[in-house]
Every structure is written in structure tokens, then in C-alpha cells.
C-alpha positions as CSV (number, residue, x, y, z in Angstrom):
1,X,108.2,96.3,98.1
2,X,104.9,95.0,96.7
3,X,102.7,93.3,99.6
4,X,100.9,90.2,98.9
5,X,97.1,89.7,100.1
6,X,97.2,86.8,102.2
7,X,94.2,85.2,104.2
8,X,93.8,83.7,107.4
9,X,96.2,84.8,110.4
10,X,99.3,86.8,110.3
11,X,100.8,84.6,113.2
12,X,104.8,83.9,112.8
13,X,105.6,87.5,111.3
14,X,107.1,89.6,113.4
15,X,104.9,92.3,114.9
16,X,105.5,95.5,113.2
17,X,105.0,93.3,110.1
18,X,101.5,91.8,111.5
19,X,100.4,95.3,112.1
20,X,101.2,96.6,108.7
21,X,99.1,93.4,107.3
22,X,96.1,94.1,109.6
23,X,96.0,97.6,109.0
24,X,96.6,96.8,104.8
25,X,93.3,94.2,105.8
26,X,91.4,97.1,106.9
27,X,90.9,98.3,103.3
28,X,91.5,102.3,101.8
29,X,89.7,103.8,104.2
30,X,91.8,102.5,107.0
31,X,92.5,104.2,110.2
32,X,95.4,104.2,112.6
33,X,92.9,104.2,115.7
34,X,91.5,101.4,113.8
35,X,94.4,98.8,113.6
36,X,95.5,100.4,117.3
37,X,92.4,98.9,118.6
38,X,92.9,95.4,116.7
39,X,96.1,95.3,117.8
40,X,96.1,96.9,121.1
41,X,98.8,99.5,121.1
42,X,98.7,102.7,120.9
43,X,98.3,104.8,117.5
44,X,101.2,106.8,117.8
45,X,103.5,104.1,118.2
46,X,101.7,102.7,115.0
47,X,102.2,105.8,113.2
48,X,106.0,106.1,114.1
49,X,106.5,102.4,112.6
50,X,104.4,103.8,109.5
51,X,106.4,106.5,108.9
52,X,109.4,104.6,109.8
53,X,108.9,102.0,107.0
54,X,107.1,104.0,104.8
55,X,103.4,102.0,105.3
56,X,101.5,105.3,103.8
57,X,103.2,104.6,100.5
58,X,103.3,101.1,100.4
59,X,100.0,100.8,100.8
60,X,98.7,103.2,98.4
61,X,100.7,101.4,95.7
62,X,99.0,97.8,96.8
63,X,95.8,99.7,97.0
64,X,96.2,101.2,93.3
65,X,97.5,97.5,92.3
66,X,94.5,95.7,94.1
67,X,92.2,98.6,91.9
68,X,93.8,97.5,88.7
69,X,93.4,94.0,89.2
70,X,89.7,94.8,89.5
71,X,89.4,96.9,86.7
72,X,91.1,94.2,84.6
73,X,89.0,91.6,85.8
74,X,86.0,93.2,84.9
75,X,87.1,94.8,81.3
76,X,87.8,91.1,80.5
77,X,84.7,89.6,81.9
78,X,82.9,92.7,79.5
79,X,84.7,91.6,76.7
80,X,84.1,87.8,76.8
81,X,80.6,89.1,77.1
82,X,80.8,91.0,74.0
83,X,82.0,88.0,72.1
84,X,79.6,85.8,73.3
85,X,76.7,88.1,72.2
86,X,78.4,89.1,69.2
87,X,79.2,85.3,68.2
88,X,75.8,84.0,69.0
89,X,74.5,87.2,66.5
90,X,76.7,85.8,63.9
91,X,75.2,82.6,63.6
92,X,72.0,83.9,63.6
93,X,70.4,83.7,67.2
94,X,69.3,86.6,69.3
95,X,70.9,87.9,72.6
96,X,68.6,89.0,75.4
97,X,69.2,92.8,75.3
98,X,70.6,93.3,72.1
99,X,69.1,95.5,69.9
100,X,66.5,94.1,67.8
101,X,65.3,96.1,64.2
102,X,61.8,96.5,63.8
């Protein structure tokens, strides 16, 4: 199951799903103890739910997908910057930071 990134409140969702999303929102370094503090239940309850609903695997897939998207965005940004620089050079211009022969 693919988790969607949502912003704002998780109201209206069932409690285990709210807890999963809150746990997810703590980021890749998340800890069950942190989530338990936020949601006001025991860490053991969260661990049982996590095991029952495969939270660790699902969130690992989610985190991997988010890292992939960030990497693709960086790559596109770098490619766009390169295309811009080469088009400026091709038109006889100069690019700040580009190699300039003596």
C-alpha cells in the first residue's frame, strides 16, 4: 500500500491509521517512543499495531520513495542549470563560475 503525504490534521481517520501517519511524519529517524508520547498511548501498543499492519516495511517503502523523488528533483534542477549554461555559452555569452580559458 502506498502512503500519501498529507499535510495538516489526520482527523476523521481511524486511530491506528492516525498513529501510522503521525509516526510517518516524524521522518526516517522516527522512534516508537516519540510517537507514543505524541499520541498518548503506550509504546507496546504501537509496536503491536506496527507488527500487525507492517508499519516498518510500509514506511521504509515510503521513505525510499521520498528519497527517490528528492533525488530526481535535484537531478532535474542540475540538468536544467547545465542546459541554461550551455545555451548561454553557445550564444557567445559567459557563465559565472564556468571555465574561462586564458
